[in-house]
Backbone bond lengths (Angstrom), bond angles and torsions (degrees), N, CA, C in turn:
res aa  C-N    CA-C-N  psi(-1)  N-CA   C-N-CA  omega(-1)  CA-C   N-CA-C  phi
1 X - - - 1.447 - - 1.527 107.75 -
2 X 1.311 116.80 131.77 1.459 120.25 -179.75 1.537 109.78 -72.94
3 X 1.339 118.42 162.10 1.462 120.77 -175.35 1.530 113.83 -63.64
4 X 1.323 117.54 -31.27 1.472 120.37 179.80 1.527 109.34 -68.07
5 X 1.316 116.53 -48.12 1.468 120.14 177.86 1.522 110.33 -60.96
6 X 1.322 117.05 -42.98 1.465 121.17 -177.92 1.521 111.51 -59.08
7 X 1.324 117.67 -44.13 1.465 119.34 -177.92 1.522 111.38 -74.24
8 X 1.322 118.09 -32.16 1.465 120.26 176.48 1.523 109.97 -66.49
9 X 1.321 117.25 -43.78 1.466 120.92 177.67 1.526 110.01 -63.15
10 X 1.328 117.09 -43.64 1.470 120.55 179.68 1.527 111.07 -62.78
11 X 1.324 116.95 -41.87 1.465 120.24 179.71 1.521 110.93 -66.00
12 X 1.319 116.78 -43.02 1.465 120.16 179.22 1.518 110.85 -64.94
13 X 1.326 116.95 -40.38 1.461 121.54 179.11 1.527 110.68 -65.72
14 X 1.327 116.84 -36.32 1.466 121.47 -179.18 1.521 112.45 -77.39
15 X 1.323 117.10 -7.44 1.455 119.54 178.96 1.512 113.87 82.44
16 X 1.304 117.99 18.35 1.459 121.55 -178.91 1.525 111.28 -61.28
17 X 1.328 117.03 -26.66 1.454 120.01 -177.76 1.521 112.26 -75.71
18 X 1.314 118.02 -18.83 1.459 120.84 -176.96 1.517 111.89 -102.85
19 X 1.320 115.69 -60.93 1.455 120.85 -179.39 1.506 108.07 -138.60
20 X 1.281 116.37 173.18 1.453 118.86 176.40 1.502 110.57 136.47
21 X 1.273 113.90 -167.95 1.448 119.95 -178.96 1.519 109.65 -69.57
22 X 1.305 114.66 133.97 1.458 119.75 -176.65 1.525 111.95 -57.79
23 X 1.323 117.19 -38.85 1.458 120.10 -179.87 1.518 112.50 -61.01
24 X 1.327 116.99 -41.78 1.466 120.53 178.42 1.519 110.83 -67.82
25 X 1.321 115.77 -43.48 1.462 119.48 179.65 1.521 110.17 -61.59
26 X 1.332 116.40 -43.98 1.466 120.55 178.58 1.526 111.48 -62.95
27 X 1.332 116.96 -43.15 1.464 120.64 179.97 1.528 110.78 -63.54
28 X 1.322 116.05 -39.98 1.468 120.90 179.44 1.527 110.48 -65.51
29 X 1.328 116.65 -46.42 1.469 120.56 179.54 1.526 111.05 -64.06
30 X 1.330 116.55 -39.01 1.467 120.59 178.45 1.523 110.57 -63.60
31 X 1.334 116.77 -41.32 1.466 120.46 177.14 1.525 110.53 -60.78
32 X 1.321 116.88 -47.86 1.476 119.56 179.73 1.535 111.18 -61.55
33 X 1.319 116.62 -42.06 1.466 119.81 179.74 1.518 111.77 -63.73
34 X 1.335 116.35 -39.13 1.468 120.36 179.64 1.535 110.79 -68.23
35 X 1.319 116.88 -38.70 1.474 120.49 175.43 1.521 109.48 -60.54
36 X 1.328 116.56 -46.46 1.466 120.78 -179.63 1.527 111.02 -61.93
37 X 1.317 116.17 -44.80 1.461 121.73 -177.58 1.527 112.48 -63.77
38 X 1.325 116.50 -43.11 1.457 120.08 -172.85 1.528 114.55 -93.32
39 X 1.350 117.92 -28.43 1.460 118.78 -167.73 1.525 115.85 -134.14
40 X 1.307 118.55 1.40 1.474 118.11 -172.32 1.527 112.84 -122.75
41 X 1.315 116.64 45.44 1.454 119.91 179.08 1.527 112.12 -62.83
42 X 1.317 117.44 -29.14 1.468 121.41 -178.59 1.532 112.47 -92.24
43 X 1.328 116.96 4.83 1.472 121.86 179.77 1.532 112.04 56.49
44 X 1.325 115.94 47.16 1.462 120.38 179.49 1.529 112.88 -107.27
45 X 1.337 117.99 -14.47 1.460 120.76 -176.26 1.528 111.57 -99.18
46 X 1.326 117.85 -50.94 1.474 120.07 -176.35 1.529 113.74 -59.73
47 X 1.325 119.88 -37.77 1.465 117.70 176.50 1.537 112.89 -60.45
48 X 1.324 116.74 -34.24 1.469 120.13 178.06 1.532 109.71 -70.54
49 X 1.322 116.86 -39.50 1.464 120.26 177.06 1.528 109.83 -60.56
50 X 1.315 117.05 -42.96 1.477 120.54 178.82 1.525 111.47 -61.49
51 X 1.333 116.38 -38.26 1.471 119.92 176.87 1.522 110.71 -62.99
52 X 1.330 116.15 -40.98 1.462 120.23 178.76 1.520 110.40 -66.69
53 X 1.319 117.24 -38.07 1.464 120.21 177.42 1.524 110.92 -61.47
54 X 1.325 116.62 -37.41 1.468 121.04 179.41 1.528 111.82 -72.34
55 X 1.333 116.11 -41.47 1.474 121.08 -177.57 1.525 109.27 -140.39
56 X 1.334 116.81 81.71 1.468 120.13 -173.86 1.527 115.08 -70.91
57 X 1.317 118.36 -9.28 1.460 120.59 -174.88 1.533 113.74 -97.19
58 X 1.321 118.08 16.52 1.469 120.68 179.52 1.533 110.15 -102.84
59 X 1.332 117.55 103.99 1.467 121.45 -174.43 1.528 114.51 -58.93
60 X 1.325 118.68 -31.68 1.463 118.48 -178.96 1.524 111.28 -64.47
61 X 1.331 116.91 -28.62 1.469 119.47 176.22 1.526 110.70 -72.17
62 X 1.328 117.02 -34.58 1.467 120.80 175.77 1.525 108.87 -61.76
63 X 1.340 115.61 -43.97 1.464 120.35 179.15 1.527 111.15 -62.33
64 X 1.331 116.42 -40.84 1.459 119.67 179.50 1.527 111.01 -64.23
65 X 1.340 116.38 -41.94 1.463 119.09 178.95 1.527 110.68 -65.70
66 X 1.320 116.91 -42.30 1.466 120.36 176.82 1.524 110.24 -57.48
67 X 1.325 116.59 -44.13 1.467 120.83 178.17 1.533 110.82 -60.30
68 X 1.332 116.56 -47.77 1.480 120.68 -178.28 1.529 111.21 -64.16
69 X 1.328 116.75 -42.86 1.469 121.25 179.86 1.527 110.28 -64.36
70 X 1.323 116.65 -43.65 1.459 121.81 -179.08 1.522 111.39 -68.04
71 X 1.324 116.64 -43.61 1.463 120.98 179.91 1.529 111.12 -62.11
72 X 1.336 116.18 -37.81 1.464 120.47 179.35 1.531 112.03 -78.71
73 X 1.350 116.25 -7.69 1.461 123.47 -177.64 1.531 112.25 63.67
74 X 1.331 115.57 26.39 1.455 120.82 178.28 1.524 111.30 -71.74
75 X 1.335 116.30 -24.93 1.464 120.12 -177.41 1.523 113.15 -71.71
76 X 1.318 117.80 -5.27 1.464 121.60 176.38 1.512 112.96 -106.68
77 X 1.327 117.02 1.73 1.465 121.75 -177.96 1.530 109.88 -80.19
78 X 1.319 116.59 117.05 1.469 121.21 -175.28 1.531 112.64 -64.34
79 X 1.310 117.52 -36.83 1.465 119.62 178.56 1.532 110.69 -62.60
80 X 1.331 116.24 -45.50 1.470 119.92 177.88 1.524 111.20 -63.41
81 X 1.318 117.13 -41.90 1.462 120.45 -178.71 1.532 111.53 -64.71
82 X 1.332 117.61 -34.44 1.465 120.40 174.90 1.526 110.69 -66.71
83 X 1.329 116.70 -40.61 1.465 121.09 177.65 1.531 110.26 -64.46
84 X 1.327 115.96 -40.36 1.464 121.40 178.61 1.529 110.07 -61.77
85 X 1.328 116.50 -44.47 1.467 120.02 -179.33 1.527 111.15 -63.09
86 X 1.337 117.17 -42.19 1.466 120.53 179.18 1.531 110.70 -63.50
87 X 1.325 117.04 -43.67 1.460 121.18 179.10 1.525 110.85 -65.93
88 X 1.324 116.79 -40.72 1.468 121.01 178.00 1.528 110.76 -60.99
89 X 1.313 117.22 -43.21 1.461 121.53 178.43 1.526 110.50 -61.34
90 X 1.327 116.68 -43.09 1.463 120.88 177.97 1.514 112.38 -64.08
91 X 1.321 116.90 -41.29 1.464 120.89 178.37 1.529 111.08 -65.19
92 X 1.326 117.03 -40.17 1.464 120.53 178.25 1.523 111.07 -63.85
93 X 1.336 116.83 -40.21 1.461 120.46 178.41 1.523 110.39 -64.67
94 X 1.326 116.78 -40.78 1.464 120.99 178.02 1.519 110.38 -63.91
95 X 1.327 117.14 -40.69 1.462 120.71 178.51 1.520 110.74 -62.86
96 X 1.332 117.23 -40.33 1.467 120.37 178.66 1.524 110.18 -63.44
97 X 1.346 117.29 -38.90 1.459 120.74 177.37 1.518 110.37 -63.12
98 X 1.332 117.18 -42.60 1.464 120.67 179.18 1.518 110.72 -63.75
99 X 1.328 116.89 -39.47 1.458 120.00 179.02 1.518 110.63 -65.01
100 X 1.326 117.20 -38.27 1.457 120.64 178.37 1.518 110.15 -62.80
101 X 1.331 116.81 -45.54 1.459 120.43 177.80 1.520 109.94 -64.92
102 X 1.324 116.46 -39.07 1.454 120.57 -179.15 1.524 113.10 -65.47
103 X 1.326 117.44 -26.25 1.456 120.75 -179.10 1.530 112.79 -91.81
104 X 1.306 116.57 0.44 1.458 120.66 -179.31 1.521 109.48 -81.28
105 X 1.302 116.13 138.25 1.464 120.76 179.82 1.518 108.89 -97.27
106 X 1.319 115.88 130.63 1.452 122.49 177.51 1.523 108.42 -117.86
107 X 1.298 116.75 130.36 1.454 121.45 175.73 1.535 106.23 -129.88
108 X 1.318 115.27 90.46 1.461 121.33 -174.22 1.515 108.31 -120.22
109 X 1.314 115.39 125.66 1.454 120.28 179.89 1.529 109.66 -125.58
110 X 1.307 116.92 124.94 1.466 123.38 175.58 1.529 112.28 48.09
111 X 1.285 117.24 44.09 1.458 121.08 -178.67 1.515 110.02 -142.13
112 X 1.298 113.88 161.83 1.456 119.82 170.98 1.516 106.54 -116.26
113 X 1.298 116.22 124.49 1.451 120.81 -179.33 1.513 107.84 -126.36
114 X 1.310 115.78 131.28 1.464 120.80 176.44 1.517 106.92 -126.75
115 X 1.300 115.08 125.78 1.457 120.41 174.47 1.516 105.57 -120.04
116 X 1.306 115.75 118.58 1.461 120.40 -177.73 1.517 108.51 -128.51
117 X 1.299 115.45 148.15 1.446 118.58 178.28 1.504 110.74 -174.71
118 X 1.288 114.86 171.82 1.454 120.95 179.44 1.522 107.45 -137.98
119 X 1.306 115.84 119.37 1.462 121.96 179.55 1.529 112.14 54.81
120 X 1.313 116.73 36.08 1.457 120.81 -179.70 1.508 111.40 -101.46
121 X 1.303 115.22 165.56 1.454 121.66 178.04 1.517 108.60 -133.31
122 X 1.300 116.51 134.48 1.457 121.65 175.26 1.515 106.65 -117.36
123 X 1.317 116.32 124.32 1.456 120.97 179.05 1.516 107.98 -119.58
124 X 1.296 116.57 144.58 1.457 120.18 178.54 1.509 111.58 86.36
125 X 1.317 115.93 -160.38 1.457 121.88 -176.44 1.515 111.36 -98.63
126 X 1.304 115.18 148.92 1.450 122.19 171.26 1.512 105.79 -122.19
127 X 1.303 117.07 122.94 1.456 121.39 -179.44 1.519 108.83 -122.86
128 X 1.306 116.38 129.83 1.443 122.81 174.93 1.524 105.93 -113.92
129 X 1.298 117.76 120.31 1.451 121.28 -179.63 1.520 109.35 -113.07
130 X 1.298 115.80 145.54 1.451 121.51 179.12 1.515 109.88 -66.03
131 X 1.335 115.20 141.07 1.464 119.83 177.24 1.515 111.97 -97.10
132 X 1.329 116.90 5.20 1.460 121.40 -179.39 1.503 111.86 -72.87
């Protein structure tokens, strides 16, 4: 799988097309727009990307996109490859954040807890004890 297809599949699988960090969504949309502008005059690439966005787990669609990207010679375009690398880095950072949240232990009984923040970091333990 070429790097462009790989990052498009990863972004679609991560849900970047629906919700997520605005920067990732913007980077993904910019990549698709640049592909369309430079390599998709015949409208053969974006329809495949849309199919992958709808069902990212179908390998034959990945193969079709790889074929379209390779045939258009988009996989050799340095501007696209730089955009792909930036998006890949953002997706990896998001995955690390998800893993951190996934490894957090929650022990909540008969309570409502909301933790909200923006670009914050919590280090160490947080303990909430009943005041009853």
